[in-house]
N, CA, C and O atoms as a DFTB+ gen file, in Angstrom:
428 C
 N C O
     1  1     -27.493      36.597     -23.954
     2  2     -26.825      36.238     -22.883
     3  2     -25.466      37.666     -23.170
     4  3     -24.823      37.904     -24.192
     5  1     -25.444      38.250     -22.043
     6  2     -24.456      39.416     -22.297
     7  2     -23.054      38.850     -22.097
     8  3     -22.854      37.675     -21.789
     9  1     -22.042      39.805     -22.303
    10  2     -20.597      39.396     -22.350
    11  2     -20.169      39.036     -20.723
    12  3     -19.286      38.204     -20.514
    13  1     -20.725      39.591     -19.821
    14  2     -20.052      39.546     -18.346
    15  2     -20.156      38.131     -18.153
    16  3     -19.254      37.391     -17.762
    17  1     -21.664      37.723     -18.545
    18  2     -22.308      36.262     -18.066
    19  2     -21.481      35.212     -18.559
    20  3     -21.265      34.224     -17.858
    21  1     -20.876      35.364     -19.989
    22  2     -20.246      34.541     -20.822
    23  2     -19.027      34.403     -20.282
    24  3     -18.526      33.279     -20.298
    25  1     -18.336      35.458     -19.722
    26  2     -16.969      35.524     -19.338
    27  2     -16.851      34.683     -18.100
    28  3     -15.856      34.000     -17.858
    29  1     -17.946      34.766     -17.300
    30  2     -18.126      34.213     -15.993
    31  2     -18.196      32.768     -16.161
    32  3     -17.534      31.962     -15.506
    33  1     -19.105      32.462     -17.153
    34  2     -19.182      30.831     -17.387
    35  2     -18.061      30.210     -18.059
    36  3     -17.732      29.040     -17.862
    37  1     -17.540      30.920     -18.769
    38  2     -15.862      30.428     -19.396
    39  2     -15.069      30.517     -18.407
    40  3     -14.233      29.636     -18.611
    41  1     -14.792      31.101     -17.352
    42  2     -13.865      31.174     -16.531
    43  2     -14.278      30.224     -15.484
    44  3     -13.348      29.677     -14.891
    45  1     -15.571      29.887     -15.101
    46  2     -15.856      28.672     -14.309
    47  2     -15.580      27.453     -14.941
    48  3     -15.103      26.521     -14.293
    49  1     -15.865      27.344     -16.314
    50  2     -15.585      25.906     -16.982
    51  2     -13.728      25.615     -17.089
    52  3     -13.142      24.535     -17.157
    53  1     -13.189      26.936     -17.071
    54  2     -11.950      26.654     -17.200
    55  2     -11.272      26.075     -15.844
    56  3     -10.412      25.194     -15.824
    57  1     -11.805      26.714     -14.750
    58  2     -11.333      26.674     -13.330
    59  2     -11.810      24.962     -12.943
    60  3     -11.099      24.215     -12.271
    61  1     -13.034      24.609     -13.479
    62  2     -13.447      23.122     -13.326
    63  2     -12.293      22.151     -14.006
    64  3     -11.673      21.266     -13.418
    65  1     -12.157      22.545     -15.419
    66  2     -11.406      21.676     -16.273
    67  2      -9.849      21.596     -15.586
    68  3      -9.203      20.563     -15.760
    69  1      -9.345      22.566     -14.907
    70  2      -8.183      22.617     -14.389
    71  2      -8.114      21.956     -13.122
    72  3      -7.074      21.371     -12.819
    73  1      -9.329      21.983     -12.154
    74  2      -9.056      21.248     -11.048
    75  2      -9.071      19.542     -11.167
    76  3      -8.478      18.738     -10.448
    77  1      -9.950      19.288     -12.316
    78  2     -10.258      17.943     -12.579
    79  2      -8.947      17.422     -13.316
    80  3      -8.709      16.224     -13.163
    81  1      -8.015      18.208     -14.140
    82  2      -6.792      17.815     -14.547
    83  2      -5.975      17.674     -13.461
    84  3      -5.379      16.609     -13.299
    85  1      -5.828      18.746     -12.549
    86  2      -4.913      18.551     -11.527
    87  2      -5.044      17.524     -10.562
    88  3      -4.082      17.048      -9.959
    89  1      -6.606      17.061     -10.358
    90  2      -6.718      15.860      -9.501
    91  2      -6.440      14.578     -10.397
    92  3      -6.243      13.545      -9.758
    93  1      -6.399      14.495     -11.713
    94  2      -6.095      13.333     -12.448
    95  2      -4.791      13.127     -12.516
    96  3      -4.293      12.003     -12.571
    97  1      -4.022      14.412     -12.516
    98  2      -2.342      14.466     -12.648
    99  2      -1.966      14.016     -11.181
   100  3      -0.849      13.500     -11.133
   101  1      -2.491      14.072     -10.226
   102  2      -2.014      13.975      -8.627
   103  2      -2.034      12.530      -8.282
   104  3      -1.300      12.074      -7.406
   105  1      -3.060      11.643      -9.121
   106  2      -3.115      10.407      -8.801
   107  2      -2.294       9.399      -9.425
   108  3      -2.299       8.212      -9.097
   109  1      -1.515       9.965     -10.433
   110  2      -0.679       8.920     -11.113
   111  2       0.568       8.515     -10.063
   112  3       1.411       9.283      -9.600
   113  1       0.434       7.167      -9.846
   114  2       1.313       6.757      -8.964
   115  2       2.967       6.715      -9.633
   116  3       3.246       6.740     -10.832
   117  1       3.867       6.649      -8.556
   118  2       5.237       6.529      -9.045
   119  2       5.385       5.129      -9.274
   120  3       4.755       4.405      -8.504
   121  1       6.083       4.577     -10.168
   122  2       6.343       3.308     -10.335
   123  2       6.973       2.641      -9.087
   124  3       7.916       3.298      -8.646
   125  1       6.702       1.543      -8.426
   126  2       7.298       1.180      -7.580
   127  2       7.961      -0.300      -7.960
   128  3       7.139      -1.134      -8.339
   129  1       9.189      -0.671      -7.909
   130  2       9.746      -1.719      -8.420
   131  2       9.234      -2.922      -7.539
   132  3       8.868      -2.637      -6.398
   133  1       9.170      -4.239      -7.948
   134  2       8.884      -5.224      -7.093
   135  2       9.947      -5.618      -6.008
   136  3      11.126      -5.324      -6.208
   137  1       9.602      -6.211      -4.975
   138  2      10.634      -6.631      -3.830
   139  2      11.654      -7.575      -4.165
   140  3      11.305      -8.580      -4.785
   141  1      12.878      -7.420      -3.853
   142  2      13.503      -8.729      -3.745
   143  2      14.232      -8.602      -2.255
   144  3      14.061      -7.658      -1.483
   145  1      15.017      -9.669      -2.036
   146  2      15.414      -9.841      -0.561
   147  2      16.308      -8.538      -0.166
   148  3      16.225      -7.891       0.878
   149  1      17.083      -8.344      -1.141
   150  2      18.071      -7.128      -0.716
   151  2      17.063      -5.890      -0.557
   152  3      17.340      -5.230       0.445
   153  1      16.135      -5.476      -1.170
   154  2      15.611      -4.354      -1.139
   155  2      14.589      -4.371       0.116
   156  3      14.356      -3.322       0.717
   157  1      13.967      -5.632       0.505
   158  2      13.218      -5.782       1.578
   159  2      14.013      -5.777       2.938
   160  3      13.542      -5.378       4.003
   161  1      15.190      -6.238       2.768
   162  2      16.056      -5.973       4.066
   163  2      16.433      -4.628       4.311
   164  3      16.669      -4.231       5.452
   165  1      16.517      -3.767       3.123
   166  2      16.964      -2.320       3.251
   167  2      15.760      -1.633       3.892
   168  3      15.909      -0.888       4.861
   169  1      14.508      -1.898       3.322
   170  2      13.347      -1.270       3.756
   171  2      13.230      -1.437       5.183
   172  3      13.078      -0.478       5.940
   173  1      13.309      -2.821       5.626
   174  2      13.307      -3.085       7.082
   175  2      14.059      -2.521       8.115
   176  3      13.670      -2.151       9.223
   177  1      15.382      -2.491       7.543
   178  2      16.519      -1.826       8.213
   179  2      16.145      -0.324       8.531
   180  3      16.209       0.127       9.675
   181  1      15.717       0.475       7.349
   182  2      15.317       1.686       7.575
   183  2      14.292       1.864       8.722
   184  3      14.517       2.749       9.546
   185  1      13.209       1.112       8.840
   186  2      12.097       1.144       9.679
   187  2      12.366       0.739      11.127
   188  3      11.846       1.286      12.099
   189  1      13.328      -0.386      11.174
   190  2      13.578      -1.071      12.398
   191  2      15.028      -1.242      12.516
   192  3      15.468      -2.390      12.463
   193  1      15.943      -0.116      12.692
   194  2      17.296      -0.334      12.687
   195  2      17.916      -1.242      13.919
   196  3      19.052      -1.706      13.825
   197  1      17.170      -1.439      14.964
   198  2      17.773      -2.459      15.896
   199  2      17.491      -3.794      15.899
   200  3      17.926      -4.586      16.736
   201  1      16.542      -4.152      14.691
   202  2      16.073      -5.566      14.554
   203  2      16.786      -6.122      13.323
   204  3      16.743      -5.528      12.246
   205  1      17.359      -7.124      13.475
   206  2      18.085      -7.769      12.376
   207  2      17.359      -9.321      12.050
   208  3      17.436     -10.350      12.721
   209  1      16.778      -9.117      11.017
   210  2      15.751     -10.415      10.736
   211  2      16.573     -11.550      10.206
   212  3      17.468     -11.455       9.366
   213  1      16.123     -12.718      10.851
   214  2      16.911     -13.980      10.550
   215  2      16.766     -14.531       9.071
   216  3      17.700     -15.051       8.459
   217  1      15.444     -14.352       8.549
   218  2      14.996     -14.910       7.249
   219  2      14.057     -14.076       6.719
   220  3      13.255     -13.549       7.490
   221  1      14.006     -13.868       5.604
   222  2      12.985     -12.940       4.687
   223  2      12.206     -13.701       3.604
   224  3      12.814     -14.270       2.697
   225  1      10.739     -13.718       3.697
   226  2      10.209     -14.274       2.389
   227  2       9.345     -13.280       1.802
   228  3       8.562     -12.559       2.420
   229  1       9.571     -13.303       0.436
   230  2       9.059     -12.570      -0.590
   231  2       7.700     -13.190      -1.228
   232  3       7.546     -14.320      -1.691
   233  1       6.808     -12.188      -1.128
   234  2       5.572     -12.821      -2.101
   235  2       6.031     -12.946      -3.628
   236  3       6.933     -12.314      -4.177
   237  1       5.213     -13.888      -4.162
   238  2       5.302     -14.211      -5.480
   239  2       5.280     -12.959      -6.469
   240  3       5.891     -12.910      -7.536
   241  1       4.504     -11.996      -5.956
   242  2       4.249     -10.834      -6.929
   243  2       5.182      -9.725      -6.415
   244  3       4.990      -8.581      -6.829
   245  1       6.010      -9.931      -5.691
   246  2       6.792      -8.883      -5.080
   247  2       6.526      -7.512      -4.547
   248  3       7.277      -6.539      -4.482
   249  1       5.091      -7.686      -4.126
   250  2       4.208      -6.534      -3.387
   251  2       4.514      -6.670      -1.706
   252  3       4.379      -5.700      -0.960
   253  1       4.859      -7.744      -1.322
   254  2       5.147      -7.685       0.350
   255  2       6.114      -8.515       0.595
   256  3       6.737      -9.103      -0.289
   257  1       6.348      -8.648       1.997
   258  2       7.456      -9.898       2.492
   259  2       7.129      -9.742       3.994
   260  3       6.588      -8.833       4.624
   261  1       7.599     -10.837       4.322
   262  2       7.564     -11.460       5.955
   263  2       8.940     -11.553       6.395
   264  3       9.730     -12.107       5.629
   265  1       9.351     -11.112       7.481
   266  2      10.663     -11.330       7.814
   267  2      10.680     -11.902       9.331
   268  3       9.913     -11.381      10.142
   269  1      11.546     -12.976       9.746
   270  2      11.250     -13.490      11.139
   271  2      12.625     -13.021      11.939
   272  3      13.779     -13.138      11.527
   273  1      12.238     -12.531      13.032
   274  2      13.392     -11.978      13.721
   275  2      12.981     -12.355      15.352
   276  3      12.337     -11.581      16.060
   277  1      13.452     -13.617      15.777
   278  2      13.206     -14.236      17.033
   279  2      11.648     -14.610      17.344
   280  3      11.119     -15.579      16.800
   281  1      10.999     -13.819      18.204
   282  2       9.578     -14.127      18.439
   283  2       8.901     -12.876      17.588
   284  3       7.725     -12.769      17.937
   285  1       9.179     -12.116      16.811
   286  2       8.623     -11.227      16.313
   287  2       8.692     -11.326      14.701
   288  3       9.720     -11.788      14.205
   289  1       7.709     -10.938      13.929
   290  2       7.673     -10.793      12.422
   291  2       7.442      -9.432      12.193
   292  3       6.705      -8.672      12.822
   293  1       8.265      -9.173      11.068
   294  2       8.360      -7.798      10.305
   295  2       7.632      -7.947       9.120
   296  3       8.094      -8.626       8.203
   297  1       6.467      -7.350       9.026
   298  2       5.709      -7.581       7.728
   299  2       5.835      -6.061       6.800
   300  3       5.611      -4.987       7.359
   301  1       6.178      -6.131       5.494
   302  2       6.272      -5.295       4.662
   303  2       5.327      -5.627       3.579
   304  3       5.270      -6.700       2.979
   305  1       4.586      -4.570       3.397
   306  2       3.573      -4.474       2.190
   307  2       3.658      -3.231       1.442
   308  3       4.319      -2.262       1.817
   309  1       2.860      -3.292       0.197
   310  2       3.018      -2.156      -0.543
   311  2       1.528      -1.313      -0.141
   312  3       0.434      -1.824       0.096
   313  1       1.790      -0.295      -0.151
   314  2       0.285       0.640       0.129
   315  2       0.565       1.797      -0.713
   316  3       1.569       2.457      -0.445
   317  1      -0.233       2.167      -1.768
   318  2      -0.042       3.004      -2.537
   319  2       1.266       2.976      -3.430
   320  3       1.550       1.899      -3.955
   321  1       2.110       4.102      -3.652
   322  2       3.256       3.989      -4.017
   323  2       4.409       3.666      -3.246
   324  3       5.539       3.828      -3.706
   325  1       4.241       3.310      -2.333
   326  2       5.378       3.184      -1.261
   327  2       5.171       1.748      -0.424
   328  3       4.190       1.037      -0.642
   329  1       6.137       1.417       0.497
   330  2       5.898       0.289       1.296
   331  2       5.728       0.565       2.897
   332  3       6.400       1.485       3.362
   333  1       5.032      -0.035       3.605
   334  2       4.697       0.011       4.719
   335  2       4.997      -0.965       5.783
   336  3       4.293      -1.974       5.739
   337  1       5.902      -0.908       6.763
   338  2       6.508      -1.955       7.652
   339  2       5.594      -2.076       8.929
   340  3       5.146      -1.051       9.443
   341  1       5.331      -3.243       9.412
   342  2       4.552      -3.478      10.699
   343  2       5.229      -4.433      11.687
   344  3       5.644      -5.449      11.128
   345  1       5.425      -4.386      12.845
   346  2       5.870      -5.467      13.699
   347  2       4.891      -6.097      14.513
   348  3       4.220      -5.416      15.289
   349  1       4.748      -7.257      14.423
   350  2       3.870      -8.219      14.947
   351  2       4.525      -9.433      15.630
   352  3       5.680      -9.757      15.352
   353  1       3.756     -10.118      16.549
   354  2       4.300     -11.343      17.181
   355  2       4.048     -12.348      16.002
   356  3       3.165     -12.393      15.146
   357  1       5.253     -13.222      16.289
   358  2       5.370     -14.364      15.290
   359  2       4.544     -15.798      16.217
   360  3       4.703     -16.131      17.391
   361  1       3.829     -16.291      15.354
   362  2       3.249     -17.311      15.828
   363  2       3.469     -18.585      15.005
   364  3       3.376     -18.482      13.782
   365  1       3.746     -19.752      15.539
   366  2       3.998     -20.969      14.773
   367  2       2.825     -21.713      14.279
   368  3       2.914     -22.515      13.350
   369  1       1.762     -21.457      14.877
   370  2       0.653     -22.221      14.292
   371  2      -0.005     -21.791      13.184
   372  3       0.051     -20.604      12.862
   373  1      -0.695     -22.682      12.481
   374  2      -1.326     -22.239      11.203
   375  2      -2.438     -21.218      11.249
   376  3      -3.453     -21.420      11.916
   377  1      -2.258     -20.188      10.581
   378  2      -3.465     -19.199      10.565
   379  2      -4.209     -19.263       9.112
   380  3      -3.531     -19.064       8.104
   381  1      -5.374     -19.494       9.026
   382  2      -6.056     -19.879       7.751
   383  2      -7.488     -19.228       7.882
   384  3      -7.990     -18.904       8.958
   385  1      -8.008     -19.097       6.793
   386  2      -9.463     -18.446       6.704
   387  2     -10.520     -19.458       7.005
   388  3     -10.450     -20.602       6.556
   389  1     -11.395     -19.087       7.684
   390  2     -12.524     -19.798       8.058
   391  2     -13.688     -19.838       7.100
   392  3     -14.134     -18.762       6.701
   393  1     -14.277     -21.082       6.652
   394  2     -15.105     -20.997       5.471
   395  2     -16.248     -19.837       5.931
   396  3     -16.507     -19.472       7.078
   397  1     -16.873     -19.358       4.600
   398  2     -17.975     -18.161       4.982
   399  2     -19.084     -18.999       4.023
   400  3     -18.814     -19.421       2.899
   401  1     -20.199     -19.129       4.601
   402  2     -20.963     -18.876       5.758
   403  2     -20.424     -19.921       6.824
   404  3     -19.986     -20.990       6.401
   405  1     -20.433     -19.705       7.962
   406  2     -20.141     -20.553       8.970
   407  2     -21.295     -21.709       8.959
   408  3     -22.448     -21.536       8.563
   409  1     -20.743     -22.939       9.483
   410  2     -21.768     -24.034       9.656
   411  2     -22.771     -23.817      10.570
   412  3     -22.476     -23.032      11.471
   413  1     -23.875     -24.293      10.589
   414  2     -24.847     -24.222      11.617
   415  2     -25.804     -22.796      11.319
   416  3     -26.821     -22.556      11.970
   417  1     -25.276     -21.893      10.199
   418  2     -25.928     -20.766      10.351
   419  2     -26.810     -20.646       9.112
   420  3     -26.378     -20.827       7.974
   421  1     -28.117     -20.318       9.413
   422  2     -28.990     -20.384       8.263
   423  2     -29.520     -18.898       7.867
   424  3     -29.783     -18.043       8.713
   425  1     -29.628     -18.729       6.615
   426  2     -30.262     -17.265       6.268
   427  2     -31.431     -16.982       6.439
   428  3     -31.842     -15.857       6.155
């Protein structure tokens, strides 16, 4: 193997190692503290400044919250290393998971 080919291989290996290291480093998430009521209200106020939630419920693990503002529900959940807020209609009926597989269905 001549010197030019060896230098080309070493350059390629170094470039691949650099790209893999950069991809690994870029995926390190920032630490996101768990939500408390004050933090949830602040995040909701940033996204929905004209809506004042009446009550806020925080998830046990601090990764999400639901707030009620009249006939609207403000949903806050963790996505990646930040929080996402959504506005949905508030319904007073129970929403539950249906059992799977449904009854009457055969494989």
